[in-house]
C-alpha positions as CSV (number, residue, x, y, z in Angstrom):
1,X,-25.6,6.7,2.9
2,X,-21.9,6.3,2.1
3,X,-18.5,6.9,3.6
4,X,-16.1,8.6,1.2
5,X,-12.5,7.2,1.7
6,X,-9.1,8.4,0.4
7,X,-6.7,5.5,1.0
8,X,-3.2,4.3,0.2
9,X,-3.3,1.3,-2.0
10,X,-1.9,-0.8,0.9
11,X,-5.4,-0.9,2.5
12,X,-7.4,-1.8,-0.7
13,X,-7.8,-5.5,0.1
14,X,-8.7,-4.8,3.8
15,X,-11.4,-2.2,2.9
16,X,-12.9,-4.5,0.3
17,X,-12.9,-7.4,2.8
18,X,-14.8,-5.4,5.4
19,X,-17.2,-3.6,3.1
20,X,-20.1,-6.0,3.2
21,X,-20.0,-6.4,7.0
22,X,-19.8,-2.6,7.4
23,X,-22.9,-2.3,5.2
24,X,-24.8,-4.8,7.2
25,X,-23.9,-3.1,10.5
26,X,-24.6,0.5,9.4
27,X,-26.5,0.5,6.1
28,X,-23.7,2.6,4.6
29,X,-21.6,1.9,1.5
30,X,-17.9,2.6,1.3
31,X,-16.9,4.8,-1.6
32,X,-13.1,4.5,-1.7
33,X,-10.4,5.9,-3.9
34,X,-7.0,4.1,-3.6
35,X,-3.6,5.2,-4.8
36,X,-0.2,6.3,-3.8
37,X,-0.3,7.9,-0.3
38,X,1.3,11.1,-1.6
39,X,-1.4,11.4,-4.3
40,X,-4.2,10.8,-1.8
41,X,-2.8,13.6,0.4
42,X,-2.7,15.9,-2.5
43,X,-6.3,15.1,-3.4
44,X,-7.4,16.0,0.1
45,X,-5.4,19.2,0.2
46,X,-6.8,20.3,-3.2
47,X,-10.4,19.9,-2.0
48,X,-11.4,16.4,-2.8
49,X,-14.2,15.5,-0.3
50,X,-13.4,12.7,2.2
51,X,-14.9,11.3,5.3
52,X,-12.0,9.0,6.2
53,X,-8.3,8.9,5.4
54,X,-6.2,5.7,5.4
55,X,-2.5,6.7,5.0
56,X,0.8,6.1,6.6
57,X,1.0,7.0,10.3
58,X,3.5,9.7,9.4
59,X,1.1,11.4,6.9
60,X,-1.9,11.1,9.2
61,X,0.2,12.8,11.9
62,X,1.2,15.5,9.5
63,X,-2.4,16.1,8.4
64,X,-3.6,16.1,12.0
65,X,-1.0,18.8,12.8
66,X,-2.4,21.0,10.0
67,X,-6.0,20.6,11.1
68,X,-7.2,18.1,8.4
69,X,-8.0,15.4,10.8
70,X,-10.6,15.3,13.6
71,X,-8.5,15.4,16.8
72,X,-8.3,12.0,18.6
73,X,-9.8,10.1,15.7
74,X,-6.5,8.5,14.6
75,X,-6.1,4.7,15.0
76,X,-3.2,2.5,13.8
77,X,-4.3,-0.4,11.5
78,X,-1.0,-2.3,11.4
79,X,2.5,-2.6,9.9
80,X,3.0,-3.3,6.2
81,X,6.3,-4.5,4.8
82,X,7.7,-3.5,1.4
83,X,8.3,-6.8,-0.4
84,X,9.4,-8.5,-3.6
85,X,6.8,-10.1,-5.9
86,X,7.1,-12.6,-8.8
87,X,4.6,-13.4,-11.6
88,X,2.6,-16.5,-10.4
89,X,4.0,-19.6,-12.0
90,X,7.6,-18.3,-12.4
91,X,10.5,-19.6,-10.4
92,X,10.7,-17.5,-7.3
93,X,13.8,-15.3,-7.1
94,X,16.1,-15.8,-4.1
95,X,16.4,-12.5,-2.3
96,X,17.3,-13.3,1.3
97,X,20.3,-11.0,1.5
98,X,21.7,-7.9,-0.2
99,X,23.8,-9.8,-2.7
100,X,21.0,-12.2,-3.7
101,X,18.6,-9.3,-4.0
102,X,21.1,-7.4,-6.2
103,X,21.6,-10.5,-8.4
104,X,17.9,-11.1,-8.8
105,X,17.2,-7.5,-9.8
106,X,20.1,-7.4,-12.3
107,X,18.9,-10.7,-13.8
108,X,15.3,-9.4,-14.3
109,X,14.4,-8.0,-17.7
110,X,11.4,-6.0,-16.4
111,X,11.0,-4.4,-12.9
112,X,7.6,-3.3,-11.8
113,X,7.1,-0.9,-8.9
114,X,4.9,2.1,-7.9
115,X,5.5,5.8,-8.4
116,X,9.0,6.6,-7.0
117,X,7.9,10.2,-6.1
118,X,4.5,9.6,-4.4
119,X,4.2,6.0,-3.3
120,X,5.8,4.8,0.0
121,X,7.1,1.6,-1.6
122,X,8.2,3.3,-4.8
123,X,10.3,5.9,-3.0
124,X,11.9,3.3,-0.9
125,X,12.6,0.9,-3.8
126,X,14.3,3.7,-5.8
127,X,16.5,4.4,-2.8
128,X,17.3,0.6,-2.5
129,X,18.4,0.5,-6.2
130,X,20.7,3.4,-5.5
131,X,22.1,1.8,-2.3
132,X,22.7,-1.5,-4.2
133,X,24.6,0.5,-6.9
134,X,22.5,-0.8,-9.7
135,X,20.1,2.1,-10.5
136,X,21.8,3.0,-13.7
137,X,22.3,-0.7,-14.6
138,X,18.6,-1.5,-14.5
139,X,17.2,1.9,-15.5
140,X,16.0,0.8,-19.0
141,X,14.2,-2.1,-17.4
142,X,12.3,-0.1,-14.8
143,X,8.5,-0.1,-15.2
144,X,7.0,2.5,-12.7
145,X,3.2,2.7,-12.3
146,X,1.0,5.2,-10.5
147,X,0.5,2.9,-7.6
148,X,1.4,-0.6,-6.3
149,X,-1.8,-2.2,-7.4
150,X,-1.4,-1.1,-11.1
151,X,2.3,-2.1,-10.9
152,X,1.3,-5.6,-9.7
153,X,-1.4,-6.0,-12.3
154,X,1.2,-5.1,-15.0
155,X,3.6,-7.7,-13.5
156,X,0.9,-10.3,-13.6
157,X,0.3,-9.5,-17.3
158,X,3.9,-9.1,-18.2
159,X,5.3,-10.8,-21.3
160,X,8.9,-10.4,-20.2
161,X,11.0,-13.5,-19.6
162,X,12.2,-12.7,-16.1
163,X,10.0,-10.0,-14.6
164,X,10.1,-9.0,-10.9
165,X,8.2,-6.5,-8.8
166,X,8.4,-4.6,-5.5
167,X,5.6,-2.9,-3.5
168,X,3.7,-3.2,-0.3
169,X,3.0,-6.8,0.8
170,X,-0.7,-6.1,1.1
171,X,-0.9,-5.0,-2.6
172,X,0.9,-8.1,-3.7
173,X,-1.4,-10.4,-1.7
174,X,-4.5,-8.5,-3.1
175,X,-3.5,-9.0,-6.8
176,X,-4.2,-12.1,-8.7
177,X,-1.4,-13.4,-10.9
178,X,1.5,-12.4,-8.6
179,X,3.1,-14.1,-5.7
180,X,4.6,-12.7,-2.6
181,X,8.3,-13.8,-2.4
182,X,9.3,-12.1,0.9
183,X,10.0,-8.8,2.5
184,X,13.0,-6.9,1.4
185,X,16.0,-8.3,3.3
186,X,18.3,-6.3,5.7
187,X,19.4,-3.6,5.4
188,X,16.7,-2.6,3.0
189,X,13.6,-3.6,5.1
190,X,10.8,-1.1,5.3
191,X,8.0,-1.6,7.8
192,X,5.4,1.1,7.5
193,X,2.6,1.7,10.0
194,X,-0.7,2.6,8.4
195,X,-3.4,4.5,10.2
196,X,-7.0,5.6,9.7
197,X,-8.5,8.9,10.8
198,X,-11.7,10.9,10.3
199,X,-11.2,13.9,7.9
200,X,-12.0,17.3,9.5
201,X,-14.3,18.2,6.6
202,X,-16.3,14.9,6.9
203,X,-20.0,15.1,6.4
204,X,-20.4,11.7,8.1
205,X,-18.3,11.9,11.1
206,X,-20.1,9.2,13.1
207,X,-20.1,6.7,10.2
208,X,-16.4,7.5,9.5
209,X,-15.7,6.8,13.1
210,X,-17.5,3.5,12.9
211,X,-15.4,2.5,9.9
212,X,-12.2,3.4,11.8
213,X,-13.4,1.0,14.5
214,X,-14.1,-1.7,11.9
215,X,-10.7,-1.4,10.4
216,X,-8.9,-1.6,13.8
217,X,-11.0,-3.6,16.1
218,X,-9.8,-7.0,17.5
219,X,-12.6,-8.8,15.7
220,X,-10.8,-8.0,12.4
221,X,-7.3,-9.1,13.6
222,X,-7.3,-12.3,11.5
223,X,-8.5,-10.5,8.4
224,X,-5.8,-7.8,8.7
225,X,-3.1,-10.4,9.2
226,X,-4.3,-12.6,6.3
227,X,-4.1,-9.5,4.1
228,X,-0.6,-8.5,5.1
229,X,-1.0,-6.2,8.1
230,X,1.3,-7.2,11.0
231,X,0.3,-6.2,14.6
């Protein structure tokens, strides 16, 4: 038995952390695909099989409205902040306000972030660069990747002198070789609620519902918080 999951990259670490306990409880494996939330939505809409969806609350609501989610199966997992990352071992940039964030990004010689058209953090980070007025200044140094996990892996392996990254805090915490600096400062903070729901075309509705419970129950509070999900 297996539960097929389409998930935003923000939940990768959480799903992995709960997989063995879920297997022990149910006898079922978790077969998950992770990526930018927009890409996961497109996979679902173009016919990719799924039992469970883990996406932003907004996208889950949209899919529920169009009949792609089992009514009443939606549960919030937690809040994830978009944050700045550094390569482990590097001096951490100081990004506590708009000016310091701008200075750190301009000083970087490589900037890693997820897809600015499909990923929640990537879309927001591209807007942040525009609002800071440095999008053209740093354009040649931008290193977009399909999702936050691949962006953070690239940051960890970067040969640049002063690389920096931006994605969901959960993806930073779940990637070896990078360090969480802090959430984006005001007025650029982005706190995104992630949710889980059973897909309407699920072939394993009961198992998918049990995985929703595992992801959101109080017993997993400490795991969620350790991995970057705020209540």
